[in-house]
Structure formats: structure tokens, C-alpha cells
C-alpha positions as CSV (number, residue, x, y, z in Angstrom):
1,M,-102.1,43.5,42.3
2,K,-100.7,42.5,45.7
3,S,-102.4,39.3,45.7
4,V,-100.9,38.5,42.1
5,T,-97.3,39.0,43.8
6,V,-98.3,36.4,46.5
7,K,-99.3,34.1,43.8
8,K,-96.1,34.2,41.8
9,S,-94.1,34.1,44.9
10,L,-96.1,30.6,45.8
11,T,-95.9,29.4,42.5
12,S,-92.3,30.2,42.5
13,L,-91.8,28.4,45.9
14,L,-93.8,25.6,44.8
15,V,-91.5,25.1,41.7
16,L,-88.6,25.0,44.0
17,I,-90.0,22.3,46.3
18,A,-90.7,20.1,43.4
19,I,-87.5,20.8,42.2
20,S,-85.8,19.9,45.7
21,S,-88.0,16.8,45.7
22,L,-86.7,15.7,42.2
23,A,-83.0,16.5,43.4
24,Q,-81.4,13.2,43.0
25,A,-77.7,12.7,41.2
26,K,-78.3,12.7,37.6
27,T,-75.9,13.5,35.0
28,G,-76.2,16.0,32.2
29,Y,-74.0,17.6,29.0
30,V,-74.4,20.9,27.2
31,T,-75.5,20.1,23.9
32,D,-74.8,23.6,22.0
33,S,-71.6,24.1,20.2
34,V,-71.4,27.4,21.9
35,E,-71.5,28.9,25.4
36,I,-74.9,28.2,27.1
37,P,-75.9,30.8,30.1
38,L,-76.5,29.2,33.3
39,R,-79.1,32.0,34.9
40,S,-80.2,32.5,38.4
41,S,-83.9,32.0,37.9
42,E,-86.0,30.3,35.4
43,S,-86.4,33.2,32.9
44,E,-84.3,34.3,30.0
45,R,-84.1,38.2,31.7
46,S,-82.7,36.8,34.6
47,K,-79.4,37.1,36.1
48,I,-76.8,35.1,34.3
49,I,-74.0,33.9,36.7
50,K,-71.7,31.7,34.1
51,M,-71.5,31.2,30.6
52,L,-71.3,26.8,30.3
53,P,-69.3,25.9,27.6
54,A,-70.2,23.0,25.1
55,G,-70.0,19.7,26.8
56,T,-69.7,20.5,30.4
57,A,-70.5,18.0,32.5
58,L,-73.8,19.1,35.0
59,N,-75.3,17.3,37.9
60,V,-79.1,17.7,37.3
61,L,-80.7,18.3,40.5
62,G,-84.5,19.2,38.8
63,D,-86.8,19.6,35.9
64,N,-89.5,21.9,35.7
65,T,-91.3,20.9,32.1
66,E,-93.7,23.8,32.2
67,N,-91.5,26.4,31.4
68,G,-88.5,24.4,29.9
69,Y,-85.5,24.8,32.6
70,T,-83.7,22.4,34.4
71,Y,-82.2,23.2,37.9
72,V,-78.5,21.9,37.4
73,Q,-75.0,22.3,39.6
74,T,-71.5,22.4,37.9
75,S,-68.5,20.5,39.0
76,N,-67.1,23.6,41.0
77,G,-70.6,23.5,42.8
78,S,-72.1,26.8,40.9
79,E,-76.0,26.4,40.8
80,G,-78.7,27.6,38.4
81,F,-81.1,27.1,35.8
82,I,-80.4,26.1,31.8
83,L,-82.9,25.6,29.0
84,T,-83.6,21.8,29.3
85,R,-83.3,21.5,25.6
86,Y,-79.4,22.3,25.7
87,I,-79.4,19.1,28.2
88,S,-78.3,15.7,27.1
89,P,-77.7,12.6,28.8
90,E,-74.9,11.5,26.7
91,P,-71.9,13.8,25.8
92,I,-71.9,15.7,22.4
93,S,-70.2,14.2,19.3
94,R,-67.4,16.5,20.1
95,V,-66.9,15.9,23.4
96,Q,-67.4,12.2,22.6
97,L,-64.7,12.7,19.9
98,E,-62.2,14.2,22.3
99,N,-62.8,11.5,25.0
100,A,-62.5,8.8,22.1
101,T,-58.8,10.9,21.1
102,K,-57.9,10.9,24.4
103,K,-58.5,7.6,25.4
104,L,-57.2,6.3,22.1
105,E,-54.0,8.4,22.9
106,T,-53.8,6.7,26.0
107,L,-54.5,2.9,24.2
108,L,-51.5,4.5,21.8
109,E,-48.8,5.1,24.7
110,E,-49.8,1.9,26.0
111,N,-49.4,-0.2,23.4
112,K,-45.9,1.8,22.8
113,T,-44.9,0.9,26.0
114,L,-45.8,-2.8,25.5
115,K,-43.9,-2.4,21.8
116,T,-41.0,-1.1,23.7
117,A,-41.2,-3.7,26.4
118,Q,-41.2,-6.0,23.6
119,T,-38.4,-4.8,21.7
120,S,-36.6,-4.3,24.6
121,G,-37.3,-8.1,25.1
122,L,-36.1,-9.0,21.8
123,E,-32.9,-7.2,22.0
124,L,-32.1,-9.3,25.3
125,G,-32.9,-12.3,23.4
126,K,-30.2,-11.6,21.0
127,E,-27.8,-10.2,23.1
128,R,-28.1,-13.5,25.0
129,D,-27.9,-15.5,21.8
130,R,-24.5,-13.1,21.1
131,L,-23.1,-13.6,24.0
132,S,-24.1,-17.2,23.7
133,A,-22.2,-17.6,20.7
134,E,-18.9,-15.7,21.6
135,L,-19.0,-18.2,24.7
136,S,-19.2,-20.8,22.3
137,E,-16.5,-19.4,20.3
138,L,-14.0,-18.6,23.7
139,Q,-14.8,-22.2,24.5
140,Q,-13.6,-23.5,20.7
141,T,-10.5,-21.2,21.1
142,A,-9.7,-22.4,24.3
143,A,-10.0,-26.0,23.3
144,N,-8.0,-24.9,20.3
145,A,-5.3,-23.1,22.1
146,I,-4.8,-26.1,24.3
147,Q,-4.5,-28.6,21.2
148,I,-2.0,-25.7,20.0
149,K,-0.1,-25.4,22.9
150,Q,0.3,-29.6,22.9
151,Q,1.5,-29.5,19.5
152,R,3.8,-27.0,19.8
153,D,5.3,-28.7,22.8
154,Q,5.6,-31.8,20.6
155,L,7.0,-29.8,17.8
156,Q,9.9,-28.1,20.9
157,E,10.9,-31.8,21.8
158,R,11.1,-32.9,18.1
159,V,13.2,-29.7,17.5
160,V,15.4,-30.4,20.6
161,S,15.9,-34.3,19.6
162,V,16.6,-33.1,15.7
163,E,19.3,-30.8,17.4
164,R,20.7,-33.7,19.3
165,E,20.6,-36.1,16.7
166,L,22.2,-33.4,14.2
167,Q,25.2,-32.7,17.0
168,Q,26.0,-36.4,17.2
169,L,26.1,-36.4,13.5
170,K,28.7,-33.5,13.4
171,R,30.7,-35.2,16.1
172,E,30.6,-38.6,14.0
173,N,31.5,-36.5,10.6
174,Q,34.3,-34.6,12.5
175,A,35.6,-37.6,13.7
176,L,35.3,-39.3,10.4
177,T,36.8,-36.2,9.0
178,D,39.5,-36.4,11.5
179,S,40.3,-40.3,10.9
180,S,40.3,-39.4,7.0
181,N,43.0,-36.7,7.3
182,Q,45.2,-39.0,9.8
183,D,45.1,-42.3,7.4
184,W,45.9,-39.7,4.6
185,F,48.5,-38.6,6.7
186,L,49.5,-41.7,7.6
187,Y,49.5,-42.7,4.0
188,G,51.5,-39.4,2.6
189,G,54.1,-40.3,5.0
190,G,54.4,-44.0,4.1
191,L,54.8,-42.9,0.5
192,A,57.3,-40.0,1.6
193,L,59.5,-43.0,3.7
194,F,58.8,-45.6,0.8
195,G,60.3,-42.8,-1.8
196,V,63.0,-42.0,0.3
197,L,64.0,-45.6,0.4
198,L,63.8,-45.9,-2.9
199,G,66.1,-43.5,-3.5
200,F,68.4,-44.8,-1.1
201,I,68.3,-48.3,-2.8
202,L,67.9,-47.8,-6.2
203,P,71.4,-46.2,-6.5
204,K,73.1,-48.8,-5.1
205,I,71.0,-51.4,-7.1
206,S,72.3,-49.8,-10.3
207,W,75.8,-49.3,-8.8
208,R,76.1,-53.1,-7.8
209,R,74.8,-54.2,-11.4
210,R,77.8,-52.1,-12.8
211,S,80.2,-53.5,-10.6
212,G,78.9,-57.3,-11.1
213,G,77.0,-58.7,-8.4
214,W,74.7,-58.7,-5.5
215,D,77.1,-59.9,-2.4
216,T,78.4,-56.9,-1.1
217,F,75.0,-55.6,-0.9
């Protein structure tokens, strides 16, 4: 009985030595859709160290093809045995899908960032064009303002000139009016004097005719 126990111990020791000799870094993944137990030894009756969710990345330290167990290490340093059939060299489809989804989300975010940058570039281009148009309009407005000022100055000069001509015409018209009034006054005065003379002479003439001669006149 004791020899059988020693034999089993030697066998386990040899397995561990073999596992240690194969302990090269190799990555595997839990393939089942449910959690798989990580055990303390190569037996389904051995203590469960922890449960490994599907898709868990494992560092494969050694394989034992005789009993179908593989010695592995988790990312947090836990070591133990798991059935080899539950290990895959590639992530399972669900994990691959999750990774692909995460990568897609990252790419979409990067694409969104690029589109935002492109949109910002387009908006900046539109803003530049708008400012250029406003500048051209301001330049045209300034040119028009200068032209309008010149025209206004010319009109003001013309108004002053016309005002002067109008004042001159008013003075000339006033002078003509005064002269005309003076002439009418003279004419009127002459006519009045002529009327007085006629009033004085005509009676004399009538009297001389009646008296028969012009000598005494």
C-alpha cells in the first residue's frame, strides 16, 4: 500500500517536472460559454481555485496529454489545472465579437473625430470665404463712399455757384425794377408837368383867339 502511494507521488512529481520543462510562454483562451473551474490538481475532484469566465486569457505553462489537463496561469497570477479541451489558441467567437465591436467603436470614434476635424475645416473655409466677401463689400462700399463724397462736394460747389448767380440775378432784377420805377416816376412827373402847362396855355390861346390876335402873348 505504501509503495503504491510512493509510486503515485513519483508519478505526480514527474508530471510536474514535465510541465515545468514545457513552461514556455503560450497564450490560450477559455472556450466554453460558461465558467470553467481552475483546479488545484489534475482531477475533477480536486479543489477549485476559482471559476474562469469564457474568453479568459490564460498563460499556458504545460500540457499533460495523458489525463487531458493543462497547467495554466491567469493574468492575476493564479495557477492551476484546467481541462485541455476547454482551451483554444484563439479567442472564442463571442470574445472575438466583443473585441471586434470595441475596435469598431474605436474606429468609429476616430472617424467621428476626423469628420469633426473635416467639418471644422469646412466651416473655417466657409468663414474665410464669408469674411473675404465682406472685405470686398467693405472695399467697394469705401470706394463708393469716396465717389459719393466727391459727387457731394461737386454738388455743393454747384449749389454755391447757383446761389451766387441767383443773388446776382436778384440784384440785377432789383436794379431793373428800381430803374423802371424811376422811369415811370419821371414819365409820370413829365406828364403831370405837361398837363399843368397845357392847363395854363390852353386858356391863354382861347382868350387870344377871342381877342383877335397873338401878339400880346
